[in-house]
MOPAC internal coordinates of N, CA, C and O (Angstrom, degrees):
PM7 1SCF
backbone

  N    0.0000 0     0.00 0     0.00 0    0    0    0
  C    1.4553 1     0.00 0     0.00 0    1    0    0
  C    1.5391 1   108.88 1     0.00 0    2    1    0
  O    1.2310 1   120.77 1   -43.65 1    3    2    1
  N    1.3017 1   116.13 1   136.35 1    3    2    1
  C    1.4623 1   122.05 1   179.17 1    5    3    2
  C    1.5230 1   110.81 1   -61.79 1    6    5    3
  O    1.2310 1   121.05 1   -41.18 1    7    6    5
  N    1.3240 1   115.60 1   138.82 1    7    6    5
  C    1.4630 1   122.01 1   177.41 1    9    7    6
  C    1.5288 1   107.51 1  -106.19 1   10    9    7
  O    1.2310 1   120.54 1   -54.40 1   11   10    9
  N    1.3241 1   116.57 1   125.60 1   11   10    9
  C    1.4578 1   122.24 1  -179.49 1   13   11   10
  C    1.5275 1   108.44 1  -124.20 1   14   13   11
  O    1.2310 1   121.33 1   -48.84 1   15   14   13
  N    1.3314 1   115.07 1   131.16 1   15   14   13
  C    1.4593 1   120.52 1   179.96 1   17   15   14
  C    1.5231 1   110.66 1  -127.87 1   18   17   15
  O    1.2310 1   120.92 1   -38.26 1   19   18   17
  N    1.3130 1   115.85 1   141.74 1   19   18   17
  C    1.4634 1   123.00 1   165.85 1   21   19   18
  C    1.5211 1   104.52 1  -113.23 1   22   21   19
  O    1.2310 1   120.83 1   -57.36 1   23   22   21
  N    1.3180 1   116.02 1   122.64 1   23   22   21
  C    1.4571 1   121.31 1  -174.49 1   25   23   22
  C    1.5241 1   108.69 1  -120.98 1   26   25   23
  O    1.2310 1   120.79 1   -45.60 1   27   26   25
  N    1.3093 1   116.09 1   134.40 1   27   26   25
  C    1.4660 1   121.57 1   178.49 1   29   27   26
  C    1.5087 1   109.11 1  -120.54 1   30   29   27
  O    1.2310 1   121.45 1   -54.40 1   31   30   29
  N    1.3276 1   114.84 1   125.60 1   31   30   29
  C    1.4658 1   121.78 1   175.70 1   33   31   30
  C    1.5177 1   108.32 1  -116.67 1   34   33   31
  O    1.2310 1   120.38 1   -41.29 1   35   34   33
  N    1.3168 1   116.87 1   138.71 1   35   34   33
  C    1.4562 1   122.24 1   171.62 1   37   35   34
  C    1.5262 1   107.01 1  -122.02 1   38   37   35
  O    1.2310 1   121.13 1   -60.76 1   39   38   37
  N    1.3223 1   115.44 1   119.24 1   39   38   37
  C    1.4645 1   120.90 1  -178.68 1   41   39   38
  C    1.5239 1   110.90 1   -76.19 1   42   41   39
  O    1.2310 1   121.02 1   -31.57 1   43   42   41
  N    1.3087 1   115.65 1   148.43 1   43   42   41
  C    1.4703 1   121.44 1   173.19 1   45   43   42
  C    1.5241 1   108.41 1   -65.69 1   46   45   43
  O    1.2310 1   120.41 1   -21.34 1   47   46   45
  N    1.3203 1   116.81 1   158.66 1   47   46   45
  C    1.4707 1   121.64 1   178.46 1   49   47   46
  C    1.5263 1   110.37 1   -51.77 1   50   49   47
  O    1.2310 1   121.12 1   -49.23 1   51   50   49
  N    1.3155 1   115.46 1   130.77 1   51   50   49
  C    1.4524 1   121.81 1   176.95 1   53   51   50
  C    1.5189 1   115.57 1    81.13 1   54   53   51
  O    1.2310 1   119.92 1  -179.75 1   55   54   53
  N    1.3259 1   117.75 1     0.25 1   55   54   53
  C    1.4647 1   120.74 1  -175.93 1   57   55   54
  C    1.5295 1   113.96 1  -110.57 1   58   57   55
  O    1.2310 1   119.45 1   179.46 1   59   58   57
  N    1.3206 1   118.66 1    -0.54 1   59   58   57
  C    1.4633 1   120.59 1  -172.44 1   61   59   58
  C    1.5292 1   113.22 1   -63.57 1   62   61   59
  O    1.2310 1   119.43 1   141.77 1   63   62   61
  N    1.3197 1   118.70 1   -38.23 1   63   62   61
  C    1.4629 1   119.34 1   179.70 1   65   63   62
  C    1.5237 1   111.49 1   -68.62 1   66   65   63
  O    1.2310 1   120.16 1   144.27 1   67   66   65
  N    1.3212 1   117.30 1   -35.73 1   67   66   65
  C    1.4626 1   120.71 1   176.71 1   69   67   66
  C    1.5248 1   110.23 1   -66.68 1   70   69   67
  O    1.2310 1   120.17 1   136.93 1   71   70   69
  N    1.3158 1   117.29 1   -43.07 1   71   70   69
  C    1.4652 1   121.17 1   177.41 1   73   71   70
  C    1.5248 1   110.10 1   -62.21 1   74   73   71
  O    1.2310 1   119.93 1   138.07 1   75   74   73
  N    1.3199 1   117.74 1   -41.93 1   75   74   73
  C    1.4621 1   121.23 1   178.45 1   77   75   74
  C    1.5260 1   110.74 1   -59.75 1   78   77   75
  O    1.2310 1   119.96 1   137.73 1   79   78   77
  N    1.3200 1   117.69 1   -42.27 1   79   78   77
  C    1.4572 1   121.05 1   179.62 1   81   79   78
  C    1.5261 1   111.29 1   -66.29 1   82   81   79
  O    1.2310 1   120.08 1   140.35 1   83   82   81
  N    1.3047 1   117.45 1   -39.65 1   83   82   81
  C    1.4662 1   120.97 1   176.49 1   85   83   82
  C    1.5255 1   109.81 1   -60.84 1   86   85   83
  O    1.2310 1   120.21 1   134.92 1   87   86   85
  N    1.3278 1   117.21 1   -45.08 1   87   86   85
  C    1.4682 1   120.54 1   179.58 1   89   87   86
  C    1.5286 1   111.92 1   -66.06 1   90   89   87
  O    1.2310 1   119.85 1   145.01 1   91   90   89
  N    1.3299 1   117.89 1   -34.99 1   91   90   89
  C    1.4691 1   120.57 1   175.80 1   93   91   90
  C    1.5293 1   110.82 1   -62.37 1   94   93   91
  O    1.2310 1   120.44 1   143.88 1   95   94   93
  N    1.3050 1   116.76 1   -36.12 1   95   94   93
  C    1.4700 1   121.18 1   177.51 1   97   95   94
  C    1.5232 1   111.10 1   -74.75 1   98   97   95
  O    1.2310 1   120.51 1   142.42 1   99   98   97
  N    1.3177 1   116.63 1   -37.58 1   99   98   97
  C    1.4640 1   122.11 1  -175.00 1  101   99   98
  C    1.5269 1   112.82 1   -71.00 1  102  101   99
  O    1.2310 1   120.28 1   141.40 1  103  102  101
  N    1.3171 1   117.08 1   -38.60 1  103  102  101
  C    1.4706 1   121.05 1  -171.92 1  105  103  102
  C    1.5308 1   113.87 1   -57.18 1  106  105  103
  O    1.2310 1   118.35 1   126.27 1  107  106  105
  N    1.3271 1   120.75 1   -53.73 1  107  106  105
  C    1.4629 1   118.29 1  -177.77 1  109  107  106
  C    1.5301 1   113.25 1   -66.59 1  110  109  107
  O    1.2310 1   120.22 1   149.18 1  111  110  109
  N    1.3167 1   117.19 1   -30.82 1  111  110  109
  C    1.4676 1   120.13 1   177.29 1  113  111  110
  C    1.5213 1   110.64 1   -66.89 1  114  113  111
  O    1.2310 1   120.66 1   139.39 1  115  114  113
  N    1.3249 1   116.34 1   -40.61 1  115  114  113
  C    1.4648 1   120.66 1   178.80 1  117  115  114
  C    1.5222 1   111.23 1   -68.96 1  118  117  115
  O    1.2310 1   120.22 1   137.80 1  119  118  117
  N    1.3260 1   117.18 1   -42.20 1  119  118  117
  C    1.4654 1   120.53 1   179.36 1  121  119  118
  C    1.5257 1   112.05 1   -61.41 1  122  121  119
  O    1.2310 1   120.39 1   152.99 1  123  122  121
  N    1.3200 1   116.86 1   -27.01 1  123  122  121
  C    1.4713 1   121.23 1  -178.57 1  125  123  122
  C    1.5307 1   112.96 1   -80.36 1  126  125  123
  O    1.2310 1   119.78 1   170.69 1  127  126  125
  N    1.3031 1   118.02 1    -9.31 1  127  126  125
  C    1.4645 1   121.12 1   178.90 1  129  127  126
  C    1.5231 1   109.57 1   -66.78 1  130  129  127
  O    1.2310 1   120.05 1   -40.15 1  131  130  129
  N    1.3453 1   117.52 1   139.85 1  131  130  129
  C    1.4714 1   120.33 1  -176.84 1  133  131  130
  C    1.5272 1   114.75 1   -57.09 1  134  133  131
  O    1.2310 1   119.37 1   144.04 1  135  134  133
  N    1.3301 1   118.80 1   -35.96 1  135  134  133
  C    1.4630 1   121.09 1  -176.75 1  137  135  134
  C    1.5085 1   115.24 1   -94.19 1  138  137  135
  O    1.2310 1   120.23 1  -176.32 1  139  138  137
  N    1.3380 1   117.16 1     3.68 1  139  138  137
  C    1.4632 1   120.34 1  -179.00 1  141  139  138
  C    1.5258 1   110.38 1   -88.33 1  142  141  139
  O    1.2310 1   120.44 1   -57.16 1  143  142  141
  N    1.3131 1   116.77 1   122.84 1  143  142  141
  C    1.4617 1   122.24 1   177.35 1  145  143  142
  C    1.5213 1   112.05 1   -95.37 1  146  145  143
  O    1.2310 1   120.52 1   151.89 1  147  146  145
  N    1.3284 1   116.61 1   -28.11 1  147  146  145
  C    1.4675 1   121.18 1  -178.68 1  149  147  146
  C    1.5200 1   108.90 1  -159.57 1  150  149  147
  O    1.2310 1   121.07 1   -42.02 1  151  150  149
  N    1.3170 1   115.56 1   137.98 1  151  150  149
  C    1.4627 1   121.51 1   174.46 1  153  151  150
  C    1.5180 1   105.69 1  -149.28 1  154  153  151
  O    1.2310 1   120.78 1   -85.37 1  155  154  153
  N    1.3171 1   116.12 1    94.63 1  155  154  153
  C    1.4567 1   122.31 1  -175.84 1  157  155  154
  C    1.5182 1   109.51 1  -115.98 1  158  157  155
  O    1.2310 1   121.00 1   -46.13 1  159  158  157
  N    1.3164 1   115.69 1   133.87 1  159  158  157
  C    1.4576 1   122.04 1  -177.72 1  161  159  158
  C    1.5241 1   109.00 1  -117.40 1  162  161  159
  O    1.2310 1   120.60 1   -46.48 1  163  162  161
  N    1.3225 1   116.45 1   133.52 1  163  162  161
  C    1.4612 1   122.31 1  -179.22 1  165  163  162
  C    1.5158 1   109.69 1  -132.13 1  166  165  163
  O    1.2310 1   121.39 1   -30.04 1  167  166  165
  N    1.3208 1   114.95 1   149.96 1  167  166  165
  C    1.4627 1   121.38 1   174.06 1  169  167  166
  C    1.5228 1   106.91 1  -109.95 1  170  169  167
  O    1.2310 1   120.07 1   -46.46 1  171  170  169
  N    1.3057 1   117.47 1   133.54 1  171  170  169
  C    1.4638 1   121.00 1  -177.46 1  173  171  170
  C    1.5271 1   109.60 1   -65.56 1  174  173  171
  O    1.2310 1   120.51 1   -49.85 1  175  174  173
  N    1.3198 1   116.64 1   130.15 1  175  174  173
  C    1.4707 1   122.40 1  -174.45 1  177  175  174
  C    1.5250 1   112.84 1   -61.57 1  178  177  175
  O    1.2310 1   120.18 1   140.59 1  179  178  177
  N    1.3200 1   117.26 1   -39.41 1  179  178  177
  C    1.4624 1   119.51 1  -175.91 1  181  179  178
  C    1.5315 1   113.72 1   -99.63 1  182  181  179
  O    1.2310 1   120.48 1  -175.21 1  183  182  181
  N    1.3344 1   116.69 1     4.79 1  183  182  181
  C    1.4709 1   120.98 1   177.92 1  185  183  182
  C    1.5275 1   108.46 1  -152.30 1  186  185  183
  O    1.2310 1   119.90 1   -88.77 1  187  186  185
  N    1.3245 1   117.79 1    91.23 1  187  186  185
  C    1.4625 1   121.35 1  -174.66 1  189  187  186
  C    1.5281 1   114.92 1   -65.93 1  190  189  187
  O    1.2310 1   119.92 1   175.16 1  191  190  189
  N    1.3156 1   117.76 1    -4.84 1  191  190  189
  C    1.4621 1   119.55 1   176.25 1  193  191  190
  C    1.5272 1   111.81 1   -89.72 1  194  193  191
  O    1.2310 1   120.26 1   175.46 1  195  194  193
  N    1.3451 1   117.11 1    -4.54 1  195  194  193
  C    1.4609 1   121.62 1  -177.98 1  197  195  194
  C    1.5278 1   110.03 1  -108.77 1  198  197  195
  O    1.2310 1   121.50 1   -47.03 1  199  198  197
  N    1.3304 1   114.74 1   132.97 1  199  198  197
  C    1.4556 1   122.99 1   179.97 1  201  199  198
  C    1.5196 1   108.82 1  -124.66 1  202  201  199
  O    1.2310 1   120.99 1   -37.14 1  203  202  201
  N    1.3382 1   115.72 1   142.86 1  203  202  201
  C    1.4552 1   121.05 1   177.94 1  205  203  202
  C    1.5257 1   107.44 1  -126.03 1  206  205  203
  O    1.2310 1   121.09 1   -51.68 1  207  206  205
  N    1.3320 1   115.53 1   128.32 1  207  206  205
  C    1.4535 1   122.05 1   179.35 1  209  207  206
  C    1.5209 1   108.47 1  -114.52 1  210  209  207
  O    1.2310 1   120.73 1   -41.65 1  211  210  209
  N    1.3309 1   116.20 1   138.35 1  211  210  209
  C    1.4597 1   122.20 1   171.85 1  213  211  210
  C    1.5168 1   106.48 1  -114.53 1  214  213  211
  O    1.2310 1   121.01 1   -57.65 1  215  214  213
  N    1.3334 1   115.68 1   122.35 1  215  214  213
  C    1.4574 1   121.08 1  -176.92 1  217  215  214
  C    1.5256 1   109.64 1  -126.53 1  218  217  215
  O    1.2310 1   121.06 1   -42.59 1  219  218  217
  N    1.3398 1   115.57 1   137.41 1  219  218  217
  C    1.4701 1   121.19 1   174.66 1  221  219  218
  C    1.5195 1   108.09 1  -134.43 1  222  221  219
  O    1.2310 1   121.26 1   -46.16 1  223  222  221
  N    1.3258 1   115.20 1   133.84 1  223  222  221
  C    1.4555 1   122.20 1  -179.57 1  225  223  222
  C    1.5245 1   108.45 1  -128.89 1  226  225  223
  O    1.2310 1   120.59 1   -27.39 1  227  226  225
  N    1.3281 1   116.48 1   152.61 1  227  226  225
  C    1.4618 1   120.18 1  -177.20 1  229  227  226
  C    1.5263 1   112.10 1   -62.39 1  230  229  227
  O    1.2310 1   120.66 1   148.43 1  231  230  229
  N    1.3358 1   116.35 1   -31.57 1  231  230  229
  C    1.4643 1   120.19 1   178.95 1  233  231  230
  C    1.5283 1   109.27 1  -165.74 1  234  233  231
  O    1.2310 1   121.42 1     0.14 1  235  234  233
  N    1.3177 1   114.89 1  -179.86 1  235  234  233
  C    1.4684 1   121.08 1  -178.40 1  237  235  234
  C    1.5277 1   111.22 1   -62.27 1  238  237  235
  O    1.2310 1   120.03 1   144.15 1  239  238  237
  N    1.3239 1   117.55 1   -35.85 1  239  238  237
  C    1.4649 1   120.49 1   179.23 1  241  239  238
  C    1.5278 1   111.03 1   -63.56 1  242  241  239
  O    1.2310 1   120.12 1   143.44 1  243  242  241
  N    1.3130 1   117.38 1   -36.56 1  243  242  241
  C    1.4744 1   120.85 1   177.81 1  245  243  242
  C    1.5255 1   110.66 1   -67.12 1  246  245  243
  O    1.2310 1   119.95 1   141.25 1  247  246  245
  N    1.3256 1   117.71 1   -38.75 1  247  246  245
  C    1.4617 1   120.69 1   175.98 1  249  247  246
  C    1.5267 1   110.28 1   -64.39 1  250  249  247
  O    1.2310 1   120.61 1   137.37 1  251  250  249
  N    1.3198 1   116.44 1   -42.63 1  251  250  249
  C    1.4675 1   120.20 1   178.46 1  253  251  250
  C    1.5267 1   110.72 1   -63.06 1  254  253  251
  O    1.2310 1   120.05 1   140.37 1  255  254  253
  N    1.3373 1   117.51 1   -39.63 1  255  254  253
  C    1.4663 1   121.17 1   177.57 1  257  255  254
  C    1.5242 1   110.16 1   -64.31 1  258  257  255
  O    1.2310 1   120.57 1   140.26 1  259  258  257
  N    1.3181 1   116.51 1   -39.74 1  259  258  257
  C    1.4644 1   121.03 1   177.21 1  261  259  258
  C    1.5283 1   110.13 1   -60.82 1  262  261  259
  O    1.2310 1   120.59 1   130.83 1  263  262  261
  N    1.3098 1   116.47 1   -49.17 1  263  262  261
  C    1.4591 1   121.70 1  -178.48 1  265  263  262
  C    1.5267 1   111.93 1   -61.69 1  266  265  263
  O    1.2310 1   120.55 1   146.47 1  267  266  265
  N    1.3154 1   116.56 1   -33.53 1  267  266  265
  C    1.4675 1   121.27 1  -178.71 1  269  267  266
  C    1.5258 1   113.33 1   -88.61 1  270  269  267
  O    1.2310 1   120.02 1   175.16 1  271  270  269
  N    1.3160 1   117.57 1    -4.84 1  271  270  269
  C    1.4662 1   120.45 1  -176.17 1  273  271  270
  C    1.5297 1   111.36 1   -63.88 1  274  273  271
  O    1.2310 1   120.33 1   -28.92 1  275  274  273
  N    1.3356 1   116.97 1   151.08 1  275  274  273
  C    1.4656 1   119.56 1   178.44 1  277  275  274
  C    1.5340 1   113.07 1   -57.91 1  278  277  275
  O    1.2310 1   120.16 1   141.60 1  279  278  277
  N    1.3380 1   117.30 1   -38.40 1  279  278  277
  C    1.4675 1   118.62 1  -178.60 1  281  279  278
  C    1.5291 1   111.68 1   -70.83 1  282  281  279
  O    1.2310 1   119.22 1   145.13 1  283  282  281
  N    1.3314 1   119.09 1   -34.87 1  283  282  281
  C    1.4641 1   120.34 1   176.44 1  285  283  282
  C    1.5233 1   110.23 1   -68.41 1  286  285  283
  O    1.2310 1   120.48 1   137.92 1  287  286  285
  N    1.3158 1   116.68 1   -42.08 1  287  286  285
  C    1.4698 1   119.92 1   179.35 1  289  287  286
  C    1.5248 1   110.93 1   -62.38 1  290  289  287
  O    1.2310 1   120.76 1   135.61 1  291  290  289
  N    1.3287 1   116.16 1   -44.39 1  291  290  289
  C    1.4657 1   119.48 1  -178.42 1  293  291  290
  C    1.5189 1   112.16 1   -72.14 1  294  293  291
  O    1.2310 1   120.80 1   125.13 1  295  294  293
  N    1.3563 1   116.07 1   -54.87 1  295  294  293
  C    1.4608 1   120.15 1  -170.69 1  297  295  294
  C    1.5279 1   113.89 1   -79.67 1  298  297  295
  O    1.2310 1   120.38 1   134.71 1  299  298  297
  N    1.3269 1   116.87 1   -45.29 1  299  298  297
  C    1.4701 1   119.03 1  -177.36 1  301  299  298
  C    1.5239 1   110.73 1   -80.93 1  302  301  299
  O    1.2310 1   120.96 1   119.36 1  303  302  301
  N    1.3291 1   115.76 1   -60.64 1  303  302  301
  C    1.4654 1   119.00 1  -173.71 1  305  303  302
  C    1.5272 1   112.20 1   -74.21 1  306  305  303
  O    1.2310 1   120.22 1   145.30 1  307  306  305
  N    1.3227 1   117.19 1   -34.70 1  307  306  305
  C    1.4518 1   120.19 1  -177.43 1  309  307  306
  C    1.5116 1   114.74 1   -83.58 1  310  309  307
  O    1.2310 1   120.49 1   143.30 1  311  310  309
  N    1.3514 1   116.67 1   -36.70 1  311  310  309
  C    1.4627 1   119.30 1  -173.45 1  313  311  310
  C    1.5275 1   114.35 1  -113.42 1  314  313  311
  O    1.2310 1   119.72 1   133.04 1  315  314  313
  N    1.3152 1   118.14 1   -46.96 1  315  314  313
  C    1.4684 1   120.20 1  -172.21 1  317  315  314
  C    1.5278 1   113.95 1   -76.28 1  318  317  315
  O    1.2310 1   120.04 1   130.24 1  319  318  317
  N    1.3252 1   117.52 1   -49.76 1  319  318  317
  C    1.4688 1   119.29 1  -173.61 1  321  319  318
  C    1.5273 1   113.79 1   -54.99 1  322  321  319
  O    1.2310 1   119.01 1   140.37 1  323  322  321
  N    1.3289 1   119.49 1   -39.63 1  323  322  321
  C    1.4669 1   117.76 1   177.72 1  325  323  322
  C    1.5374 1   114.05 1   -64.76 1  326  325  323
  O    1.2310 1   120.57 1   163.72 1  327  326  325
  N    1.3394 1   116.51 1   -16.28 1  327  326  325
  C    1.4645 1   120.68 1  -179.30 1  329  327  326
  C    1.5221 1   113.12 1   -93.74 1  330  329  327
  O    1.2310 1   120.52 1  -179.59 1  331  330  329
  N    1.3409 1   116.60 1     0.41 1  331  330  329
  C    1.4614 1   120.71 1  -174.66 1  333  331  330
  C    1.5087 1   112.42 1   -98.95 1  334  333  331
  O    1.2310 1   122.01 1   -37.23 1  335  334  333
  N    1.3227 1   113.75 1   142.77 1  335  334  333
  C    1.4586 1   122.19 1   171.88 1  337  335  334
  C    1.5264 1   109.58 1   -86.73 1  338  337  335
  O    1.2310 1   120.84 1   148.66 1  339  338  337
  N    1.3487 1   115.99 1   -31.34 1  339  338  337
  C    1.4623 1   121.83 1  -175.50 1  341  339  338
  C    1.5172 1   109.77 1  -149.03 1  342  341  339
  O    1.2310 1   121.05 1   -38.74 1  343  342  341
  N    1.3368 1   115.59 1   141.26 1  343  342  341
  C    1.4730 1   122.05 1   173.30 1  345  343  342
  C    1.5198 1   107.12 1  -139.78 1  346  345  343
  O    1.2310 1   120.61 1   -61.30 1  347  346  345
  N    1.3269 1   116.44 1   118.70 1  347  346  345
  C    1.4619 1   122.36 1   178.92 1  349  347  346
  C    1.5228 1   109.02 1  -122.84 1  350  349  347
  O    1.2310 1   120.53 1   -46.08 1  351  350  349
  N    1.3236 1   116.59 1   133.92 1  351  350  349
  C    1.4680 1   122.04 1   175.37 1  353  351  350
  C    1.5132 1   108.18 1  -121.19 1  354  353  351
  O    1.2310 1   120.87 1   -53.41 1  355  354  353
  N    1.3329 1   115.93 1   126.59 1  355  354  353
  C    1.4614 1   121.44 1   177.89 1  357  355  354
  C    1.5108 1   108.75 1  -118.56 1  358  357  355
  O    1.2310 1   120.30 1   -55.35 1  359  358  357
  N    1.3401 1   117.02 1   124.65 1  359  358  357
  C    1.4594 1   121.50 1   175.29 1  361  359  358
  C    1.5184 1   108.95 1   -83.99 1  362  361  359
  O    1.2310 1   121.12 1   -44.38 1  363  362  361
  N    1.3184 1   115.47 1   135.62 1  363  362  361
  C    1.4653 1   121.51 1  -177.45 1  365  363  362
  C    1.5229 1   110.24 1  -120.24 1  366  365  363
  O    1.2310 1   120.97 1   -27.48 1  367  366  365
  N    1.3279 1   115.75 1   152.52 1  367  366  365
  C    1.4598 1   122.14 1   175.52 1  369  367  366
  C    1.5185 1   107.93 1  -117.33 1  370  369  367
  O    1.2310 1   120.14 1   -60.12 1  371  370  369
  N    1.3460 1   117.34 1   119.88 1  371  370  369
  C    1.4692 1   118.98 1   178.17 1  373  371  370
  C    1.5298 1   111.47 1   -62.02 1  374  373  371
  O    1.2310 1   120.56 1   -41.42 1  375  374  373
  N    1.3112 1   116.53 1   138.58 1  375  374  373
  C    1.4650 1   121.24 1   178.98 1  377  375  374
  C    1.5228 1   113.06 1   -92.25 1  378  377  375
  O    1.2310 1   120.71 1   155.72 1  379  378  377
  N    1.3115 1   116.24 1   -24.28 1  379  378  377
  C    1.4631 1   118.35 1  -177.93 1  381  379  378
  C    1.5108 1   110.42 1  -122.71 1  382  381  379
  O    1.2310 1   120.10 1   180.00 1  383  382  381

């Protein structure tokens, strides 16, 4: 079953540009993963410290592979998460 996530990150004060750069590096690496169907990163228009990611994977194993990937470990867990004030992940079920 396809795994779909909506992820919201809020950067700590003064860290939003660094978080944006990390996400710019992360996106093409994630899109290149065999089980990744979509990895889109957006910055909120009226709040540049807020980022929204839409992720789709072929199945749970593909999401687990993404999470365990060297680039996720380095960029997300090693660099981005310490710069965040908030991280929310919402699992979604496609209706159509």
